[in-house]
N, CA and C atoms as a LAMMPS dump frame, in Angstrom:
ITEM: TIMESTEP
0
ITEM: NUMBER OF ATOMS
444
ITEM: BOX BOUNDS ff ff ff
-5.0000000000000000e+02 5.0000000000000000e+02
-5.0000000000000000e+02 5.0000000000000000e+02
-5.0000000000000000e+02 5.0000000000000000e+02
ITEM: ATOMS id mol type element x y z
1 1 1 N 0.805 -1.173 0
2 1 2 C 0 0 0
3 1 3 C 0.853 1.242 0
4 2 1 N 1.992 1.099 0.581
5 2 2 C 2.901 2.219 0.637
6 2 3 C 3.348 2.636 -0.754
7 3 1 N 3.553 1.647 -1.613
8 3 2 C 3.944 1.94 -2.995
9 3 3 C 2.819 2.657 -3.744
10 4 1 N 1.591 2.289 -3.457
11 4 2 C 0.446 2.909 -4.12
12 4 3 C 0.344 4.367 -3.691
13 5 1 N 0.562 4.622 -2.419
14 5 2 C 0.496 5.99 -1.917
15 5 3 C 1.614 6.818 -2.524
16 6 1 N 2.78 6.26 -2.605
17 6 2 C 3.911 6.96 -3.211
18 6 3 C 3.626 7.217 -4.675
19 7 1 N 3.075 6.246 -5.364
20 7 2 C 2.762 6.405 -6.78
21 7 3 C 1.699 7.47 -6.957
22 8 1 N 0.684 7.502 -6.07
23 8 2 C -0.35 8.529 -6.159
24 8 3 C 0.255 9.907 -5.949
25 9 1 N 1.179 10.005 -4.972
26 9 2 C 1.824 11.282 -4.715
27 9 3 C 2.649 11.709 -5.928
28 10 1 N 3.362 10.753 -6.505
29 10 2 C 4.181 11.064 -7.682
30 10 3 C 3.3 11.494 -8.854
31 11 1 N 2.188 10.789 -9.052
32 11 2 C 1.261 11.132 -10.13
33 11 3 C 0.661 12.508 -9.857
34 12 1 N 0.28 12.74 -8.6
35 12 2 C -0.268 14.044 -8.227
36 12 3 C 0.744 15.15 -8.456
37 13 1 N 1.987 14.892 -8.081
38 13 2 C 3.054 15.868 -8.275
39 13 3 C 3.291 16.113 -9.761
40 14 1 N 3.326 15.073 -10.544
41 14 2 C 3.508 15.193 -12.002
42 14 3 C 2.318 15.924 -12.63
43 15 1 N 1.127 15.633 -12.102
44 15 2 C -0.073 16.306 -12.609
45 15 3 C 0.022 17.812 -12.341
46 16 1 N 0.457 18.181 -11.145
47 16 2 C 0.615 19.596 -10.802
48 16 3 C 1.658 20.251 -11.706
49 17 1 N 2.747 19.546 -11.984
50 17 2 C 3.777 20.074 -12.88
51 17 3 C 3.196 20.305 -14.27
52 18 1 N 2.452 19.331 -14.769
53 18 2 C 1.842 19.446 -16.091
54 18 3 C 0.83 20.586 -16.111
55 19 1 N 0.084 20.703 -15.023
56 19 2 C -0.909 21.774 -14.926
57 19 3 C -0.217 23.134 -14.929
58 20 1 N 0.866 23.272 -14.17
59 20 2 C 1.62 24.526 -14.129
60 20 3 C 2.231 24.834 -15.498
61 21 1 N 2.749 23.804 -16.158
62 21 2 C 3.337 23.99 -17.488
63 21 3 C 2.267 24.429 -18.483
64 22 1 N 1.087 23.831 -18.404
65 22 2 C -0.007 24.201 -19.301
66 22 3 C -0.447 25.633 -19.031
67 23 1 N -0.534 26.009 -17.757
68 23 2 C -0.922 27.378 -17.409
69 23 3 C 0.124 28.359 -17.934
70 24 1 N 1.408 27.99 -17.802
71 24 2 C 2.479 28.852 -18.321
72 24 3 C 2.381 28.993 -19.836
73 25 1 N 2.073 27.884 -20.508
74 25 2 C 1.943 27.926 -21.964
75 25 3 C 0.757 28.798 -22.377
76 26 1 N -0.34 28.683 -21.648
77 26 2 C -1.529 29.505 -21.937
78 26 3 C -1.194 30.977 -21.735
79 27 1 N -0.47 31.294 -20.65
80 27 2 C -0.084 32.687 -20.397
81 27 3 C 0.803 33.22 -21.519
82 28 1 N 1.734 32.402 -21.969
83 28 2 C 2.618 32.831 -23.07
84 28 3 C 1.825 33.023 -24.355
85 29 1 N 0.845 32.15 -24.601
86 29 2 C 0.007 32.298 -25.795
87 29 3 C -0.81 33.587 -25.71
88 30 1 N -1.359 33.868 -24.528
89 30 2 C -2.125 35.109 -24.344
90 30 3 C -1.228 36.323 -24.572
91 31 1 N -0.026 36.266 -24.031
92 31 2 C 0.912 37.369 -24.196
93 31 3 C 1.285 37.546 -25.672
94 32 1 N 1.508 36.437 -26.358
95 32 2 C 1.829 36.497 -27.794
96 32 3 C 0.662 37.053 -28.597
97 33 1 N -0.549 36.626 -28.264
98 33 2 C -1.727 37.13 -28.97
99 33 3 C -1.915 38.616 -28.694
100 34 1 N -1.667 39.031 -27.454
101 34 2 C -1.778 40.448 -27.109
102 34 3 C -0.757 41.278 -27.883
103 35 1 N 0.47 40.771 -27.968
104 35 2 C 1.51 41.476 -28.737
105 35 3 C 1.136 41.56 -30.214
106 36 1 N 0.589 40.478 -30.744
107 36 2 C 0.175 40.486 -32.152
108 36 3 C -0.946 41.49 -32.378
109 37 1 N -1.889 41.553 -31.439
110 37 2 C -2.989 42.52 -31.548
111 37 3 C -2.451 43.946 -31.491
112 38 1 N -1.51 44.192 -30.587
113 38 2 C -0.924 45.536 -30.485
114 38 3 C -0.217 45.915 -31.782
115 39 1 N 0.531 44.977 -32.35
116 39 2 C 1.221 45.253 -33.61
117 39 3 C 0.222 45.492 -34.746
118 40 1 N -0.851 44.717 -34.771
119 40 2 C -1.878 44.908 -35.806
120 40 3 C -2.544 46.268 -35.659
121 41 1 N -2.82 46.672 -34.409
122 41 2 C -3.417 47.985 -34.177
123 41 3 C -2.478 49.098 -34.631
124 42 1 N -1.187 48.942 -34.316
125 42 2 C -0.212 49.95 -34.731
126 42 3 C -0.134 50.049 -36.249
127 43 1 N -0.125 48.892 -36.897
128 43 2 C -0.059 48.886 -38.369
129 43 3 C -1.314 49.511 -38.966
130 44 1 N -2.485 49.222 -38.405
131 44 2 C -3.73 49.799 -38.902
132 44 3 C -3.735 51.306 -38.683
133 45 1 N -3.23 51.744 -37.546
134 45 2 C -3.155 53.172 -37.272
135 45 3 C -2.221 53.867 -38.257
136 46 1 N -1.07 53.257 -38.518
137 46 2 C -0.125 53.831 -39.482
138 46 3 C -0.728 53.873 -40.875
139 47 1 N -1.442 52.821 -41.247
140 47 2 C -2.083 52.798 -42.561
141 47 3 C -3.148 53.887 -42.646
142 48 1 N -3.918 54.05 -41.576
143 48 2 C -4.939 55.095 -41.547
144 48 3 C -4.328 56.478 -41.672
145 49 1 N -3.225 56.701 -40.978
146 49 2 C -2.546 57.992 -41.068
147 49 3 C -2.006 58.225 -42.478
148 50 1 N -1.45 57.182 -43.083
149 50 2 C -0.928 57.321 -44.439
150 50 3 C -2.048 57.639 -45.422
151 51 1 N -3.183 56.967 -45.276
152 51 2 C -4.331 57.231 -46.158
153 51 3 C -4.835 58.652 -45.939
154 52 1 N -4.885 59.084 -44.682
155 52 2 C -5.299 60.454 -44.38
156 52 3 C -4.369 61.475 -45.01
157 53 1 N -3.072 61.198 -44.948
158 53 2 C -2.096 62.11 -45.564
159 53 3 C -2.27 62.169 -47.074
160 54 1 N -2.482 61.015 -47.686
161 54 2 C -2.683 60.984 -49.142
162 54 3 C -3.955 61.731 -49.513
163 55 1 N -5.031 61.499 -48.767
164 55 2 C -6.291 62.188 -49.056
165 55 3 C -6.138 63.695 -48.892
166 56 1 N -5.41 64.104 -47.882
167 56 2 C -5.177 65.535 -47.665
168 56 3 C -4.373 66.126 -48.82
169 57 1 N -3.357 65.402 -49.254
170 57 2 C -2.537 65.878 -50.372
171 57 3 C -3.366 65.975 -51.642
172 58 1 N -4.19 64.966 -51.896
173 58 2 C -5.053 64.987 -53.084
174 58 3 C -6.031 66.152 -53.003
175 59 1 N -6.591 66.378 -51.822
176 59 2 C -7.513 67.501 -51.635
177 59 3 C -6.84 68.836 -51.907
178 60 1 N -5.624 69.001 -51.398
179 60 2 C -4.895 70.248 -51.64
180 60 3 C -4.572 70.42 -53.115
181 61 1 N -4.19 69.324 -53.77
182 61 2 C -3.88 69.418 -55.201
183 61 3 C -5.131 69.738 -56.01
184 62 1 N -6.271 69.17 -55.615
185 62 2 C -7.523 69.469 -56.316
186 62 3 C -7.893 70.936 -56.113
187 63 1 N -7.711 71.444 -54.899
188 63 2 C -7.971 72.861 -54.649
189 63 3 C -7.026 73.739 -55.478
190 64 1 N -5.757 73.35 -55.529
191 64 2 C -4.797 74.115 -56.335
192 64 3 C -5.169 74.083 -57.812
193 65 1 N -5.602 72.908 -58.288
194 65 2 C -6.002 72.788 -59.699
195 65 3 C -7.23 73.652 -59.968
196 66 1 N -8.178 73.678 -59.04
197 66 2 C -9.369 74.515 -59.208
198 66 3 C -8.971 75.984 -59.238
199 67 1 N -8.021 76.366 -58.405
200 67 2 C -7.529 77.742 -58.416
201 67 3 C -6.88 78.088 -59.739
202 68 1 N -6.131 77.139 -60.292
203 68 2 C -5.49 77.37 -61.599
204 68 3 C -6.533 77.497 -62.702
205 69 1 N -7.556 76.664 -62.659
206 69 2 C -8.632 76.745 -63.655
207 69 3 C -9.329 78.095 -63.531
208 70 1 N -9.554 78.538 -62.297
209 70 2 C -10.174 79.839 -62.071
210 70 3 C -9.344 80.97 -62.65
211 71 1 N -8.032 80.902 -62.459
212 71 2 C -7.152 81.933 -63.02
213 71 3 C -7.219 81.913 -64.544
214 72 1 N -7.264 80.727 -65.118
215 72 2 C -7.382 80.611 -66.58
216 72 3 C -8.699 81.171 -67.09
217 73 1 N -9.784 80.893 -66.367
218 73 2 C -11.091 81.437 -66.762
219 73 3 C -11.086 82.961 -66.688
220 74 1 N -10.482 83.485 -65.642
221 74 2 C -10.405 84.941 -65.475
222 74 3 C -9.634 85.551 -66.641
223 75 1 N -8.528 84.954 -66.984
224 75 2 C -7.707 85.442 -68.103
225 75 3 C -8.469 85.328 -69.424
226 76 1 N -9.165 84.222 -69.624
227 76 2 C -9.938 84.029 -70.851
228 76 3 C -11.05 85.065 -70.95
229 77 1 N -11.676 85.386 -69.833
230 77 2 C -12.717 86.411 -69.825
231 77 3 C -12.178 87.764 -70.267
232 78 1 N -10.993 88.111 -69.79
233 78 2 C -10.366 89.37 -70.209
234 78 3 C -10.076 89.363 -71.707
235 79 1 N -9.568 88.242 -72.208
236 79 2 C -9.244 88.146 -73.639
237 79 3 C -10.497 88.222 -74.5
238 80 1 N -11.581 87.564 -74.068
239 80 2 C -12.832 87.604 -74.832
240 80 3 C -13.325 89.039 -74.917
241 81 1 N -13.253 89.757 -73.819
242 81 2 C -13.714 91.134 -73.815
243 81 3 C -12.814 92.028 -74.671
244 82 1 N -11.503 91.782 -74.614
245 82 2 C -10.561 92.586 -75.399
246 82 3 C -10.703 92.321 -76.902
247 83 1 N -10.814 91.067 -77.288
248 83 2 C -10.818 90.686 -78.701
249 83 3 C -12.189 90.838 -79.361
250 84 1 N -13.247 90.854 -78.558
251 84 2 C -14.596 90.946 -79.114
252 84 3 C -14.908 92.354 -79.6
253 85 1 N -15.95 92.47 -80.405
254 85 2 C -16.35 93.801 -80.887
255 85 3 C -16.829 94.67 -79.717
256 86 1 N -16.727 96 -79.909
257 86 2 C -17.096 96.928 -78.845
258 86 3 C -18.573 97.302 -78.86
259 87 1 N -19.23 97.158 -80.001
260 87 2 C -20.619 97.603 -80.078
261 87 3 C -21.481 96.56 -80.767
262 88 1 N -22.781 96.807 -80.737
263 88 2 C -23.714 95.905 -81.392
264 88 3 C -24.04 94.705 -80.523
265 89 1 N -24.819 93.817 -81.132
266 89 2 C -25.255 92.604 -80.431
267 89 3 C -24.06 91.742 -80.042
268 90 1 N -23.124 91.547 -80.959
269 90 2 C -21.949 90.712 -80.671
270 90 3 C -21.063 91.361 -79.607
271 91 1 N -20.994 92.682 -79.599
272 91 2 C -20.216 93.381 -78.579
273 91 3 C -20.797 93.161 -77.199
274 92 1 N -22.135 93.292 -77.085
275 92 2 C -22.797 93.056 -75.803
276 92 3 C -22.614 91.607 -75.359
277 93 1 N -22.741 90.695 -76.316
278 93 2 C -22.593 89.272 -75.985
279 93 3 C -21.17 88.966 -75.537
280 94 1 N -20.171 89.499 -76.239
281 94 2 C -18.781 89.216 -75.856
282 94 3 C -18.458 89.826 -74.494
283 95 1 N -18.996 91.004 -74.196
284 95 2 C -18.779 91.605 -72.879
285 95 3 C -19.475 90.775 -71.791
286 96 1 N -20.682 90.302 -72.078
287 96 2 C -21.406 89.49 -71.087
288 96 3 C -20.665 88.181 -70.822
289 97 1 N -20.192 87.533 -71.888
290 97 2 C -19.446 86.277 -71.728
291 97 3 C -18.144 86.54 -70.988
292 98 1 N -17.449 87.615 -71.353
293 98 2 C -16.192 87.966 -70.685
294 98 3 C -16.403 88.235 -69.202
295 99 1 N -17.461 89.003 -68.882
296 99 2 C -17.755 89.29 -67.473
297 99 3 C -18.074 88.008 -66.701
298 100 1 N -18.878 87.145 -67.316
299 100 2 C -19.246 85.891 -66.646
300 100 3 C -18.017 85.024 -66.407
301 101 1 N -17.147 84.926 -67.412
302 101 2 C -15.922 84.133 -67.251
303 101 3 C -15.026 84.732 -66.168
304 102 1 N -14.901 86.045 -66.145
305 102 2 C -14.059 86.683 -65.131
306 102 3 C -14.619 86.471 -63.728
307 103 1 N -15.915 86.673 -63.566
308 103 2 C -16.527 86.499 -62.244
309 103 3 C -16.434 85.042 -61.791
310 104 1 N -16.755 84.118 -62.704
311 104 2 C -16.661 82.695 -62.355
312 104 3 C -15.233 82.287 -62.053
313 105 1 N -14.292 82.799 -62.842
314 105 2 C -12.886 82.487 -62.612
315 105 3 C -12.388 83.037 -61.292
316 106 1 N -12.795 84.272 -60.979
317 106 2 C -12.383 84.877 -59.716
318 106 3 C -12.958 84.09 -58.536
319 107 1 N -14.228 83.704 -58.648
320 107 2 C -14.867 82.906 -57.59
321 107 3 C -14.141 81.58 -57.405
322 108 1 N -13.872 80.898 -58.505
323 108 2 C -13.205 79.604 -58.438
324 108 3 C -11.788 79.747 -57.909
325 109 1 N -11.112 80.801 -58.313
326 109 2 C -9.744 81.035 -57.865
327 109 3 C -9.697 81.307 -56.357
328 110 1 N -10.67 82.07 -55.847
329 110 2 C -10.678 82.414 -54.432
330 110 3 C -11.246 81.295 -53.557
331 111 1 N -12.365 80.711 -53.974
332 111 2 C -13.057 79.728 -53.136
333 111 3 C -12.503 78.315 -53.277
334 112 1 N -12.034 77.976 -54.445
335 112 2 C -11.544 76.63 -54.759
336 112 3 C -12.659 75.61 -54.504
337 113 1 N -12.359 74.346 -54.523
338 113 2 C -13.392 73.314 -54.377
339 113 3 C -13.981 73.272 -52.973
340 114 1 N -13.146 73.466 -51.976
341 114 2 C -13.644 73.381 -50.599
342 114 3 C -14.647 74.492 -50.312
343 115 1 N -14.387 75.688 -50.792
344 115 2 C -15.326 76.793 -50.611
345 115 3 C -16.604 76.59 -51.394
346 116 1 N -16.465 76.02 -52.587
347 116 2 C -17.649 75.747 -53.408
348 116 3 C -18.554 74.727 -52.732
349 117 1 N -17.962 73.712 -52.136
350 117 2 C -18.763 72.686 -51.452
351 117 3 C -19.547 73.315 -50.303
352 118 1 N -18.916 74.203 -49.565
353 118 2 C -19.613 74.894 -48.48
354 118 3 C -20.745 75.765 -48.999
355 119 1 N -20.51 76.444 -50.131
356 119 2 C -21.554 77.288 -50.708
357 119 3 C -22.739 76.459 -51.199
358 120 1 N -22.454 75.321 -51.816
359 120 2 C -23.539 74.451 -52.293
360 120 3 C -24.339 73.916 -51.099
361 121 1 N -23.644 73.554 -50.04
362 121 2 C -24.322 73.07 -48.839
363 121 3 C -25.237 74.149 -48.269
364 122 1 N -24.737 75.371 -48.196
365 122 2 C -25.561 76.481 -47.693
366 122 3 C -26.766 76.728 -48.594
367 123 1 N -26.543 76.65 -49.901
368 123 2 C -27.629 76.863 -50.853
369 123 3 C -28.726 75.804 -50.67
370 124 1 N -28.324 74.57 -50.492
371 124 2 C -29.293 73.49 -50.297
372 124 3 C -30.035 73.673 -48.974
373 125 1 N -29.336 74.116 -47.934
374 125 2 C -29.993 74.344 -46.638
375 125 3 C -31.009 75.474 -46.722
376 126 1 N -30.695 76.504 -47.486
377 126 2 C -31.627 77.633 -47.616
378 126 3 C -32.799 77.306 -48.519
379 127 1 N -32.618 76.42 -49.494
380 127 2 C -33.657 76.099 -50.478
381 127 3 C -33.816 74.587 -50.62
382 128 1 N -34.323 73.9 -49.615
383 128 2 C -34.358 72.434 -49.669
384 128 3 C -35.321 71.875 -50.718
385 129 1 N -36.489 72.5 -50.907
386 129 2 C -37.466 71.968 -51.862
387 129 3 C -36.949 72.087 -53.292
388 130 1 N -36.475 73.262 -53.723
389 130 2 C -35.924 73.332 -55.086
390 130 3 C -34.722 72.398 -55.273
391 131 1 N -33.884 72.267 -54.241
392 131 2 C -32.728 71.366 -54.352
393 131 3 C -33.191 69.922 -54.53
394 132 1 N -34.239 69.541 -53.793
395 132 2 C -34.787 68.196 -53.925
396 132 3 C -35.344 67.977 -55.328
397 133 1 N -36.062 68.962 -55.845
398 133 2 C -36.626 68.849 -57.193
399 133 3 C -35.535 68.763 -58.257
400 134 1 N -34.481 69.561 -58.093
401 134 2 C -33.356 69.485 -59.034
402 134 3 C -32.716 68.106 -58.969
403 135 1 N -32.539 67.573 -57.748
404 135 2 C -31.958 66.234 -57.589
405 135 3 C -32.812 65.163 -58.255
406 136 1 N -34.133 65.259 -58.097
407 136 2 C -35.04 64.288 -58.725
408 136 3 C -34.948 64.401 -60.244
409 137 1 N -34.922 65.646 -60.748
410 137 2 C -34.822 65.851 -62.199
411 137 3 C -33.522 65.3 -62.766
412 138 1 N -32.408 65.551 -62.069
413 138 2 C -31.121 65.017 -62.532
414 138 3 C -31.118 63.486 -62.481
415 139 1 N -31.707 62.927 -61.439
416 139 2 C -31.794 61.467 -61.341
417 139 3 C -32.616 60.879 -62.471
418 140 1 N -33.727 61.542 -62.808
419 140 2 C -34.572 61.083 -63.911
420 140 3 C -33.796 61.121 -65.227
421 141 1 N -33.108 62.253 -65.469
422 141 2 C -32.337 62.363 -66.728
423 141 3 C -31.205 61.34 -66.774
424 142 1 N -30.551 61.118 -65.673
425 142 2 C -29.479 60.127 -65.627
426 142 3 C -30.029 58.722 -65.87
427 143 1 N -31.171 58.404 -65.264
428 143 2 C -31.789 57.089 -65.476
429 143 3 C -32.171 56.882 -66.937
430 144 1 N -32.732 57.911 -67.557
431 144 2 C -33.112 57.781 -68.976
432 144 3 C -31.884 57.618 -69.856
433 145 1 N -30.823 58.32 -69.517
434 145 2 C -29.593 58.222 -70.308
435 145 3 C -28.983 56.827 -70.179
436 146 1 N -28.957 56.309 -68.969
437 146 2 C -28.361 54.993 -68.753
438 146 3 C -29.231 53.863 -69.319
439 147 1 N -30.538 54.049 -69.375
440 147 2 C -31.422 53.024 -69.893
441 147 3 C -31.302 52.927 -71.415
442 148 1 N -31.001 54.022 -72.06
443 148 2 C -30.942 54.035 -73.537
444 148 3 C -29.782 53.254 -74.073
């Protein structure tokens, strides 16, 4: 019986060792998984920052391009007015076109795309029903165009 008791103690001791080893392995796995999660979060954060930087750069370039287009429109408006006739129907038309190009170019040059988006938003807020009707009309025309 003494051998059985000793064997039980040895088995119990070995069981405790195995249990401790398993607990240690589980702790190491948890620590490894936590480290992997932290690294994944860091990588996702870096990717998000990089995408944000690219989007910001693209936005600035689009604003700069809109400003350049505005400057070109302003210049074209001046040329239309200079080269067009001074009197008569064609003179009035060339002055009107020149003025419109200059005003539109100046607006685009100063406001750029970001300012235009704010102005459109304000316009829609002030006139929601006409904006809704325009949206429905554009949707109808787009649907007819795509169906054809």
